[in-house]
OpenMM code with the backbone's topology and positions (N, CA, C; nanometers):
from openmm import Vec3, app, unit

residues = "UNK UNK UNK UNK UNK UNK UNK UNK UNK UNK UNK UNK UNK UNK UNK UNK UNK UNK UNK UNK UNK UNK UNK UNK UNK UNK UNK UNK UNK UNK UNK UNK UNK UNK UNK UNK UNK UNK UNK UNK UNK UNK UNK UNK UNK UNK UNK UNK UNK UNK UNK UNK UNK UNK UNK UNK UNK UNK UNK UNK UNK UNK UNK UNK UNK".split()
positions = [
    Vec3(-0.0654, -0.0336, 2.2554),
    Vec3(0.0011, -0.1136, 2.1552),
    Vec3(0.1517, -0.0929, 2.1673),
    Vec3(0.2242, -0.2019, 2.1577),
    Vec3(0.3692, -0.1915, 2.1648),
    Vec3(0.4276, -0.1985, 2.0249),
    Vec3(0.5519, -0.1595, 2.0127),
    Vec3(0.6179, -0.1526, 1.8819),
    Vec3(0.6331, -0.2900, 1.8171),
    Vec3(0.6294, -0.3972, 1.8950),
    Vec3(0.6507, -0.5297, 1.8367),
    Vec3(0.5208, -0.5989, 1.7969),
    Vec3(0.4079, -0.5321, 1.8109),
    Vec3(0.2798, -0.5910, 1.7709),
    Vec3(0.2459, -0.5484, 1.6278),
    Vec3(0.2240, -0.6469, 1.5412),
    Vec3(0.1873, -0.6167, 1.4020),
    Vec3(0.0480, -0.5582, 1.3951),
    Vec3(0.0302, -0.4593, 1.3128),
    Vec3(-0.0997, -0.3984, 1.2900),
    Vec3(-0.1504, -0.4337, 1.1501),
    Vec3(-0.0590, -0.4479, 1.0565),
    Vec3(-0.0947, -0.4769, 0.9180),
    Vec3(-0.0678, -0.6217, 0.8859),
    Vec3(-0.1480, -0.6818, 0.8008),
    Vec3(-0.2595, -0.6273, 0.7260),
    Vec3(-0.3827, -0.6064, 0.8129),
    Vec3(-0.4635, -0.5085, 0.7745),
    Vec3(-0.5873, -0.4765, 0.8446),
    Vec3(-0.6967, -0.5752, 0.8045),
    Vec3(-0.8069, -0.5711, 0.8767),
    Vec3(-0.9231, -0.6525, 0.8435),
    Vec3(-0.9785, -0.6051, 0.7093),
    Vec3(-1.0165, -0.6952, 0.6234),
    Vec3(-1.0635, -0.6600, 0.4894),
    Vec3(-1.1759, -0.5576, 0.4897),
    Vec3(-1.2609, -0.5549, 0.5899),
    Vec3(-1.3745, -0.4643, 0.5931),
    Vec3(-1.3371, -0.3176, 0.5940),
    Vec3(-1.2104, -0.2846, 0.6090),
    Vec3(-1.1654, -0.1455, 0.6153),
    Vec3(-1.1293, -0.0910, 0.4779),
    Vec3(-1.1562, -0.1622, 0.3707),
    Vec3(-1.1131, -0.1256, 0.2371),
    Vec3(-1.1695, 0.0041, 0.1828),
    Vec3(-1.2735, 0.0582, 0.2452),
    Vec3(-1.3334, 0.1814, 0.1930),
    Vec3(-1.2388, 0.3008, 0.2030),
    Vec3(-1.1366, 0.2905, 0.2842),
    Vec3(-1.0386, 0.3998, 0.2961),
    Vec3(-0.9375, 0.3979, 0.1834),
    Vec3(-0.9327, 0.2904, 0.1075),
    Vec3(-0.8378, 0.2783, -0.0032),
    Vec3(-0.8993, 0.3463, -0.1248),
    Vec3(-0.8523, 0.4659, -0.1540),
    Vec3(-0.9106, 0.5457, -0.2620),
    Vec3(-0.8040, 0.5801, -0.3658),
    Vec3(-0.8498, 0.6333, -0.4775),
    Vec3(-0.7586, 0.6818, -0.5811),
    Vec3(-0.6739, 0.7958, -0.5242),
    Vec3(-0.7330, 0.8758, -0.4363),
    Vec3(-0.6580, 0.9849, -0.3731),
    Vec3(-0.5413, 0.9343, -0.2914),
    Vec3(-0.5612, 0.8258, -0.2165),
    Vec3(-0.4525, 0.7665, -0.1387),
    Vec3(-0.3417, 0.7181, -0.2311),
    Vec3(-0.3797, 0.6507, -0.3377),
    Vec3(-0.2809, 0.6016, -0.4342),
    Vec3(-0.2025, 0.7179, -0.4943),
    Vec3(-0.2726, 0.8251, -0.5302),
    Vec3(-0.2068, 0.9434, -0.5859),
    Vec3(-0.1102, 1.0052, -0.4838),
    Vec3(-0.1513, 1.0124, -0.3572),
    Vec3(-0.0648, 1.0694, -0.2540),
    Vec3(0.0628, 0.9879, -0.2368),
    Vec3(0.0506, 0.8551, -0.2365),
    Vec3(0.1690, 0.7687, -0.2233),
    Vec3(0.2602, 0.7875, -0.3440),
    Vec3(0.2014, 0.7939, -0.4627),
    Vec3(0.2801, 0.8177, -0.5844),
    Vec3(0.3563, 0.9493, -0.5740),
    Vec3(0.2894, 1.0536, -0.5276),
    Vec3(0.3518, 1.1849, -0.5134),
    Vec3(0.4658, 1.1821, -0.4127),
    Vec3(0.4459, 1.1137, -0.3010),
    Vec3(0.5519, 1.1035, -0.1994),
    Vec3(0.6742, 1.0334, -0.2580),
    Vec3(0.6532, 0.9254, -0.3310),
    Vec3(0.7664, 0.8555, -0.3925),
    Vec3(0.8418, 0.9474, -0.4880),
    Vec3(0.7677, 1.0188, -0.5707),
    Vec3(0.8316, 1.1097, -0.6657),
    Vec3(0.9026, 1.2243, -0.5944),
    Vec3(0.8440, 1.2758, -0.4865),
    Vec3(0.9076, 1.3826, -0.4086),
    Vec3(1.0380, 1.3364, -0.3436),
    Vec3(1.0517, 1.2055, -0.3229),
    Vec3(1.1738, 1.1505, -0.2636),
    Vec3(1.2740, 1.1066, -0.3694),
    Vec3(1.2499, 1.1461, -0.4925),
    Vec3(1.3484, 1.1223, -0.5973),
    Vec3(1.3275, 0.9989, -0.6823),
    Vec3(1.2197, 0.9253, -0.6578),
    Vec3(1.1927, 0.8092, -0.7425),
    Vec3(1.1371, 0.8573, -0.8762),
    Vec3(1.1570, 0.7796, -0.9821),
    Vec3(1.1079, 0.8209, -1.1138),
    Vec3(0.9555, 0.8398, -1.1134),
    Vec3(0.9110, 0.9307, -1.1987),
    Vec3(0.7679, 0.9567, -1.2112),
    Vec3(0.6938, 0.8291, -1.2512),
    Vec3(0.5807, 0.8060, -1.1890),
    Vec3(0.4979, 0.6904, -1.2218),
    Vec3(0.3898, 0.7393, -1.3171),
    Vec3(0.4147, 0.7231, -1.4464),
    Vec3(0.3204, 0.7716, -1.5466),
    Vec3(0.2612, 0.6582, -1.6297),
    Vec3(0.3230, 0.5424, -1.6262),
    Vec3(0.2749, 0.4268, -1.6994),
    Vec3(0.1617, 0.3614, -1.6205),
    Vec3(0.0524, 0.3294, -1.6863),
    Vec3(-0.0622, 0.2684, -1.6194),
    Vec3(-0.0291, 0.1371, -1.5520),
    Vec3(0.0601, 0.0573, -1.6119),
    Vec3(0.0964, -0.0707, -1.5518),
    Vec3(0.1782, -0.0505, -1.4244),
    Vec3(0.2666, 0.0503, -1.4228),
    Vec3(0.3415, 0.0809, -1.3009),
    Vec3(0.2470, 0.1272, -1.1907),
    Vec3(0.1489, 0.2085, -1.2267),
    Vec3(0.0521, 0.2567, -1.1283),
    Vec3(-0.0315, 0.1408, -1.0739),
    Vec3(-0.0689, 0.0485, -1.1603),
    Vec3(-0.1432, -0.0690, -1.1152),
    Vec3(-0.0586, -0.1540, -1.0209),
    Vec3(0.0693, -0.1715, -1.0523),
    Vec3(0.1587, -0.2460, -0.9631),
    Vec3(0.1692, -0.1793, -0.8267),
    Vec3(0.1800, -0.0464, -0.8257),
    Vec3(0.1856, 0.0263, -0.6986),
    Vec3(0.0557, 0.0067, -0.6209),
    Vec3(-0.0561, 0.0157, -0.6903),
    Vec3(-0.1860, -0.0029, -0.6255),
    Vec3(-0.1962, -0.1412, -0.5622),
    Vec3(-0.1553, -0.2438, -0.6347),
    Vec3(-0.1631, -0.3804, -0.5829),
    Vec3(-0.0690, -0.4021, -0.4645),
    Vec3(0.0511, -0.3446, -0.4724),
    Vec3(0.1472, -0.3593, -0.3624),
    Vec3(0.0972, -0.2887, -0.2372),
    Vec3(0.0445, -0.1686, -0.2547),
    Vec3(-0.0073, -0.0930, -0.1404),
    Vec3(-0.1275, -0.1637, -0.0794),
    Vec3(-0.2185, -0.2111, -0.1630),
    Vec3(-0.3356, -0.2830, -0.1132),
    Vec3(-0.2923, -0.4103, -0.0404),
    Vec3(-0.1949, -0.4818, -0.0964),
    Vec3(-0.1454, -0.6033, -0.0323),
    Vec3(-0.0856, -0.5758, 0.1050),
    Vec3(-0.0123, -0.4658, 0.1187),
    Vec3(0.0441, -0.4304, 0.2482),
    Vec3(-0.0667, -0.3961, 0.3471),
    Vec3(-0.1625, -0.3158, 0.3032),
    Vec3(-0.2672, -0.2691, 0.3932),
    Vec3(-0.3663, -0.3787, 0.4328),
    Vec3(-0.4070, -0.4612, 0.3353),
    Vec3(-0.5153, -0.5565, 0.3595),
    Vec3(-0.4784, -0.7016, 0.3382),
    Vec3(-0.3547, -0.7274, 0.3019),
    Vec3(-0.3077, -0.8643, 0.2846),
    Vec3(-0.3396, -0.9177, 0.1469),
    Vec3(-0.2685, -1.0208, 0.1104),
    Vec3(-0.2905, -1.0834, -0.0198),
    Vec3(-0.2917, -1.2355, -0.0082),
    Vec3(-0.3173, -1.2842, 0.1109),
    Vec3(-0.3239, -1.4278, 0.1316),
    Vec3(-0.1901, -1.4919, 0.1610),
    Vec3(-0.0807, -1.4166, 0.1515),
    Vec3(0.0517, -1.4728, 0.1804),
    Vec3(0.0867, -1.4463, 0.3251),
    Vec3(0.1659, -1.5358, 0.3813),
    Vec3(0.2140, -1.5145, 0.5176),
    Vec3(0.3162, -1.4031, 0.5176),
    Vec3(0.3169, -1.3277, 0.6243),
    Vec3(0.4121, -1.2164, 0.6378),
    Vec3(0.5049, -1.2433, 0.7559),
    Vec3(0.6108, -1.1668, 0.7633),
    Vec3(0.7070, -1.1808, 0.8733),
    Vec3(0.6339, -1.1687, 1.0073),
    Vec3(0.6664, -1.2567, 1.1000),
    Vec3(0.6093, -1.2501, 1.2339),
    Vec3(0.4779, -1.3256, 1.2488),
    Vec3(0.4277, -1.3852, 1.1417),
    Vec3(0.3019, -1.4600, 1.1516),
    Vec3(0.3284, -1.6059, 1.1759),
] * unit.nanometer
topology = app.Topology()
chain = topology.addChain("A")
for resn in residues:
    res = topology.addResidue(resn, chain)
    for name in ("N", "CA", "C"):
        topology.addAtom(name, app.Element.getBySymbol(name[0]), res)
């Protein structure tokens, strides 16, 4: 694979890897890098949807498609 080949979004069938643990890890990384704590349920839901959209797509066209 070369650097200019898109890998994401992945095929929808790979969704079993998307867990609450993954979401928690991403939240922790953001907070460790100085972003405000994500403690509001709506903020956490927004993060979950954004991460899922990046990983598995949301029906919108992305750069390079």
